[in-house]
C-alpha positions as a Markdown table, in Angstrom:
| # | Residue | x | y | z |
|---|---|---|---|---|
| 1 | Unk | 78.8 | 70.1 | -111.5 |
| 2 | Unk | 78.5 | 69.4 | -106.8 |
| 3 | Unk | 77.6 | 72.6 | -104.8 |
| 4 | Unk | 78.4 | 73.8 | -101.5 |
| 5 | Unk | 75.9 | 75.4 | -99.6 |
| 6 | Unk | 76.4 | 76.9 | -95.8 |
| 7 | Unk | 79.0 | 75.9 | -93.6 |
| 8 | Unk | 81.0 | 73.0 | -93.5 |
| 9 | Unk | 82.3 | 72.2 | -90.1 |
| 10 | Unk | 82.6 | 68.7 | -88.0 |
| 11 | Unk | 78.8 | 69.0 | -87.2 |
| 12 | Unk | 77.9 | 68.6 | -90.8 |
| 13 | Unk | 81.4 | 67.0 | -93.1 |
| 14 | Unk | 80.5 | 63.4 | -92.5 |
| 15 | Unk | 76.8 | 64.0 | -94.2 |
| 16 | Unk | 79.0 | 65.9 | -97.0 |
| 17 | Unk | 81.7 | 63.2 | -97.3 |
| 18 | Unk | 78.9 | 60.8 | -98.1 |
| 19 | Unk | 77.7 | 62.9 | -100.9 |
| 20 | Unk | 80.5 | 64.2 | -102.4 |
| 21 | Unk | 82.3 | 60.9 | -102.1 |
| 22 | Unk | 79.7 | 59.2 | -103.8 |
| 23 | Unk | 79.2 | 61.6 | -106.7 |
| 24 | Unk | 83.6 | 62.0 | -107.1 |
| 25 | Unk | 83.1 | 65.6 | -108.6 |
| 26 | Unk | 86.1 | 67.0 | -110.5 |
| 27 | Unk | 84.3 | 70.9 | -110.5 |
| 28 | Unk | 82.4 | 72.3 | -107.3 |
| 29 | Unk | 80.3 | 75.5 | -107.1 |
| 30 | Unk | 81.0 | 77.0 | -104.2 |
| 31 | Unk | 78.9 | 80.5 | -104.7 |
| 32 | Unk | 76.9 | 79.7 | -101.7 |
| 33 | Unk | 79.8 | 78.3 | -99.0 |
| 34 | Unk | 80.2 | 80.5 | -96.3 |
| 35 | Unk | 82.7 | 78.4 | -94.3 |
| 36 | Unk | 84.6 | 75.8 | -94.2 |
| 37 | Unk | 86.8 | 74.0 | -91.5 |
| 38 | Unk | 89.7 | 71.7 | -91.3 |
| 39 | Unk | 87.0 | 69.1 | -91.4 |
| 40 | Unk | 85.8 | 70.1 | -94.8 |
| 41 | Unk | 89.0 | 70.8 | -96.1 |
| 42 | Unk | 90.0 | 67.4 | -95.0 |
| 43 | Unk | 87.1 | 66.0 | -96.9 |
| 44 | Unk | 88.1 | 67.9 | -100.2 |
| 45 | Unk | 91.7 | 66.3 | -99.8 |
| 46 | Unk | 90.3 | 62.8 | -99.8 |
| 47 | Unk | 88.0 | 64.0 | -103.0 |
| 48 | Unk | 91.5 | 65.4 | -104.5 |
| 49 | Unk | 92.9 | 61.7 | -103.8 |
| 50 | Unk | 90.4 | 59.7 | -105.5 |
| 51 | Unk | 89.6 | 62.2 | -108.2 |
| 52 | Unk | 92.7 | 63.8 | -109.2 |
| 53 | Unk | 92.5 | 67.5 | -109.5 |
| 54 | Unk | 89.5 | 69.0 | -107.8 |
| 55 | Unk | 88.3 | 72.9 | -109.2 |
| 56 | Unk | 87.0 | 74.9 | -106.4 |
| 57 | Unk | 85.2 | 77.8 | -108.2 |
| 58 | Unk | 83.2 | 81.2 | -107.6 |
| 59 | Unk | 84.7 | 80.8 | -104.0 |
| 60 | Unk | 83.8 | 84.4 | -101.8 |
| 61 | Unk | 86.3 | 86.5 | -100.6 |
| 62 | Unk | 86.4 | 85.1 | -97.3 |
| 63 | Unk | 86.0 | 81.4 | -98.2 |
| 64 | Unk | 89.3 | 82.0 | -100.3 |
| 65 | Unk | 91.3 | 83.4 | -97.2 |
| 66 | Unk | 90.9 | 80.2 | -95.3 |
| 67 | Unk | 92.2 | 78.2 | -98.8 |
| 68 | Unk | 94.8 | 80.7 | -98.9 |
| 69 | Unk | 96.0 | 80.7 | -94.7 |
| 70 | Unk | 95.6 | 76.7 | -95.0 |
| 71 | Unk | 97.9 | 76.6 | -98.2 |
| 72 | Unk | 95.2 | 74.3 | -100.1 |
| 73 | Unk | 95.0 | 77.2 | -103.0 |
| 74 | Unk | 98.4 | 75.3 | -103.7 |
| 75 | Unk | 96.5 | 72.0 | -103.8 |
| 76 | Unk | 93.6 | 72.5 | -105.1 |
| 77 | Unk | 92.7 | 74.6 | -108.7 |
| 78 | Unk | 90.6 | 77.6 | -106.3 |
| 79 | Unk | 89.2 | 80.0 | -108.1 |
| 80 | Unk | 87.7 | 83.6 | -106.7 |
| 81 | Unk | 83.9 | 84.3 | -107.6 |
| 82 | Unk | 83.7 | 87.0 | -110.1 |
| 83 | Unk | 82.5 | 90.4 | -108.7 |
| 84 | Unk | 79.5 | 92.2 | -110.1 |
| 85 | Unk | 79.9 | 95.9 | -111.0 |
| 86 | Unk | 77.8 | 98.1 | -113.3 |
| 87 | Unk | 79.9 | 100.2 | -115.5 |
| 88 | Unk | 77.5 | 103.1 | -115.8 |
| 89 | Unk | 78.7 | 106.4 | -115.4 |
| 90 | Unk | 82.3 | 105.5 | -114.4 |
| 91 | Unk | 85.3 | 107.8 | -115.5 |
| 92 | Unk | 86.9 | 106.0 | -118.8 |
| 93 | Unk | 90.7 | 106.4 | -117.8 |
| 94 | Unk | 92.0 | 103.8 | -121.2 |
| 95 | Unk | 91.1 | 102.2 | -123.7 |
| 96 | Unk | 93.7 | 99.5 | -125.6 |
| 97 | Unk | 93.9 | 96.3 | -127.6 |
| 98 | Unk | 92.1 | 94.3 | -124.5 |
| 99 | Unk | 89.7 | 96.2 | -123.5 |
| 100 | Unk | 88.8 | 99.5 | -121.6 |
| 101 | Unk | 89.4 | 101.0 | -118.1 |
| 102 | Unk | 87.2 | 102.6 | -115.7 |
| 103 | Unk | 87.9 | 104.3 | -112.2 |
| 104 | Unk | 85.6 | 102.9 | -110.2 |
| 105 | Unk | 87.5 | 105.3 | -107.3 |
| 106 | Unk | 90.0 | 107.2 | -106.0 |
| 107 | Unk | 91.8 | 103.9 | -105.8 |
| 108 | Unk | 90.2 | 101.1 | -107.6 |
| 109 | Unk | 90.5 | 100.6 | -111.4 |
| 110 | Unk | 88.6 | 97.6 | -113.6 |
| 111 | Unk | 89.6 | 96.7 | -116.9 |
| 112 | Unk | 86.8 | 95.2 | -119.2 |
| 113 | Unk | 88.4 | 92.9 | -121.6 |
| 114 | Unk | 86.7 | 92.4 | -125.1 |
| 115 | Unk | 84.1 | 90.9 | -125.5 |
| 116 | Unk | 85.1 | 88.2 | -128.2 |
| 117 | Unk | 87.9 | 87.3 | -125.1 |
| 118 | Unk | 87.5 | 83.6 | -123.8 |
| 119 | Unk | 87.9 | 83.4 | -120.3 |
| 120 | Unk | 91.4 | 81.4 | -120.8 |
| 121 | Unk | 92.8 | 84.2 | -122.5 |
| 122 | Unk | 91.8 | 87.0 | -120.1 |
| 123 | Unk | 93.4 | 84.8 | -117.3 |
| 124 | Unk | 96.7 | 84.6 | -119.4 |
| 125 | Unk | 96.1 | 88.4 | -119.5 |
| 126 | Unk | 96.1 | 88.4 | -116.1 |
| 127 | Unk | 99.0 | 86.4 | -115.3 |
| 128 | Unk | 101.7 | 88.4 | -117.6 |
| 129 | Unk | 100.0 | 91.4 | -116.2 |
| 130 | Unk | 101.5 | 90.3 | -112.9 |
């Protein structure tokens, strides 16, 4: 898996292009990507044309907003980074066949799926919930 780090903009896109197009990854870890400009987005489109489907994983909310505004979530398989929280001391407000619901605050709840669920099953359940 290829990892994007820091910022990708017109200042360094050429360097990333050389490495990325030589490696031809289909999965990209963006957990340490802080910003991506139009030059970086063009680079990802070049990669997509070379390899087909490209997954950009562990995307921060800030970078995900860039992908959303530019429409790139429709062109690439972009997945947000999962938020890590502690469930210690949180109020349980419901239990069901899929997992347990906790209250974080007055406006926020979180669902903890059963440990035997695969990521694909969880994503399917989330899709049905929408």
